Each structure stands twice: as structure tokens, then as C-alpha cells.
C-alpha positions as CSV (number, residue, x, y, z in Angstrom):
1,X,-11.0,-16.8,37.0
2,X,-11.6,-15.7,33.4
3,X,-10.8,-17.8,30.3
4,X,-8.1,-16.8,27.9
5,X,-8.9,-16.0,24.3
6,X,-7.1,-19.2,23.3
7,X,-9.5,-21.2,25.4
8,X,-12.5,-19.4,24.0
9,X,-11.4,-20.0,20.4
10,X,-10.7,-23.6,21.2
11,X,-14.2,-24.1,22.5
12,X,-15.8,-22.9,19.2
13,X,-16.9,-25.3,16.5
14,X,-14.1,-26.1,13.9
15,X,-15.7,-24.0,11.1
16,X,-15.8,-20.9,13.4
17,X,-12.2,-21.5,14.5
18,X,-11.2,-21.5,10.9
19,X,-13.0,-18.2,10.3
20,X,-11.3,-16.7,13.3
21,X,-7.9,-17.9,12.0
22,X,-8.6,-16.6,8.5
23,X,-9.6,-13.1,9.9
24,X,-6.5,-13.1,12.1
25,X,-4.3,-13.8,9.0
26,X,-6.0,-10.9,7.1
27,X,-5.4,-8.5,10.0
28,X,-1.7,-9.6,10.2
29,X,-1.3,-8.4,6.6
30,X,-2.5,-4.9,7.5
31,X,-0.3,-2.2,9.0
32,X,-1.2,0.9,10.9
33,X,1.2,3.2,9.3
34,X,4.6,3.8,7.8
35,X,6.5,3.3,11.0
36,X,5.2,-0.2,11.4
37,X,5.9,-0.9,7.7
38,X,9.5,0.3,8.2
39,X,9.8,-1.9,11.2
40,X,8.5,-5.0,9.4
41,X,11.1,-4.3,6.7
42,X,13.8,-4.3,9.4
43,X,14.9,-0.7,8.7
44,X,15.8,2.1,11.1
45,X,14.8,5.7,10.4
46,X,18.5,6.4,9.8
47,X,18.5,3.8,7.0
48,X,15.5,5.4,5.3
49,X,17.0,8.8,5.8
50,X,20.2,7.7,4.1
51,X,18.3,6.2,1.1
52,X,16.3,9.4,0.7
53,X,19.2,11.8,1.2
54,X,17.4,13.5,4.1
55,X,17.9,13.7,7.8
56,X,16.4,11.3,10.3
57,X,14.0,13.9,11.9
58,X,12.5,14.3,8.4
59,X,11.8,10.5,8.3
60,X,10.0,10.8,11.6
61,X,8.0,13.7,10.2
62,X,7.0,11.7,7.1
63,X,5.9,8.8,9.3
64,X,3.6,11.0,11.3
65,X,2.0,12.7,8.3
66,X,-1.7,11.9,7.6
67,X,-1.5,13.2,4.0
68,X,1.4,13.3,1.6
69,X,2.2,13.2,-2.1
70,X,2.2,9.9,-3.8
71,X,5.8,10.5,-4.9
72,X,6.9,10.9,-1.2
73,X,5.1,7.7,-0.4
74,X,6.6,5.9,-3.3
75,X,10.1,7.1,-2.4
76,X,9.6,6.0,1.2
77,X,8.4,2.6,0.2
78,X,11.3,2.1,-2.1
79,X,13.7,3.3,0.6
80,X,12.6,0.4,2.8
81,X,13.0,-2.1,-0.1
82,X,9.4,-2.2,-1.3
83,X,7.4,-1.3,-4.4
84,X,4.3,0.8,-4.2
85,X,1.3,-0.4,-6.2
86,X,-2.0,1.5,-6.5
87,X,-5.2,-0.5,-6.9
88,X,-8.6,1.1,-7.7
89,X,-11.7,-0.8,-6.7
90,X,-14.8,0.3,-8.6
91,X,-18.3,-1.1,-8.1
92,X,-19.1,-3.9,-10.6
93,X,-15.5,-4.1,-11.8
94,X,-12.5,-6.2,-10.8
95,X,-9.7,-4.3,-9.1
96,X,-7.6,-2.2,-11.5
97,X,-3.9,-1.4,-11.0
98,X,-2.6,2.0,-11.8
99,X,0.9,1.6,-13.3
100,X,1.9,5.1,-14.5
101,X,0.1,7.6,-12.3
102,X,2.1,10.8,-12.8
103,X,4.8,9.1,-14.7
104,X,5.9,10.1,-18.2
105,X,4.8,7.4,-20.7
106,X,7.7,6.6,-23.0
107,X,5.9,4.0,-25.2
108,X,5.1,4.9,-28.8
109,X,1.8,3.2,-28.4
110,X,-0.9,5.8,-27.4
111,X,-2.8,5.2,-24.2
112,X,-6.5,4.5,-24.3
113,X,-7.2,8.1,-23.2
114,X,-5.0,9.5,-26.0
115,X,-6.8,7.3,-28.6
116,X,-10.2,8.6,-27.3
117,X,-9.1,12.2,-27.4
118,X,-7.7,11.8,-30.9
119,X,-10.9,10.1,-32.1
120,X,-12.9,13.0,-30.6
121,X,-10.8,15.5,-32.5
122,X,-11.3,13.6,-35.8
123,X,-15.1,13.6,-35.3
124,X,-15.2,17.3,-34.6
């Protein structure tokens, strides 16, 4: 008779058992799609539909989409009680969070991009 995965892991050296456990915990933090994310949040499609003011079949359609607008994804995530954060990972840089992608900036302080454009106009 074959051995169970639990038995195989138990037979490994302690450091390898810890590596397996660490990887398992990483994988537990990943989800396959929006449906699983909604289920983790404990919401039904009807709940999400009500929050988005759409019908339940539209929620099902959103969950099956491979590509969508960020605004749709943001609305969906907020409807299940979450907050969408976008992180950009560039080589040789720490991860960067995008805070206002597509949002209107209401601050009187110009953004870095606006300062660069203004400086370029002054030099011209």
C-alpha cells in the first residue's frame, strides 16, 4: 500500500518539512479566480449583484471573464468587502504601489509627472 503525503512529509528532515509548510502557506494565500475570492469572503453571487446593482447572471459572467477593466475588478472586490491594491514589480526596484490609477487627483500638490512636464516646458 502507498504512503500518504503526510507520511512522506513526516519522513523528511526538519528543515525540508519547514520548507514544505512555508510553501503550503504561500499557496494558501493565492486564489484561482474571482469565484474563489468571493467564496473566501463568504458572499453569494446574489450579494455581489445587489452591491453592484446588477443581476446575478452578470456576476457569474464577471467571474468567468479572463480580461476586464480595472474599474470592474475594483467594484467587484469592494462588493465582497475588499480593497484592490495594485503593485508593480520592476527589476532592481522594491515593489511600487499604484494608488491613483485612473482616478482624478484632487491634491493641490502636483504629481512627479506634472512637475517633470512643467520643468520640460520651462526649458523649451
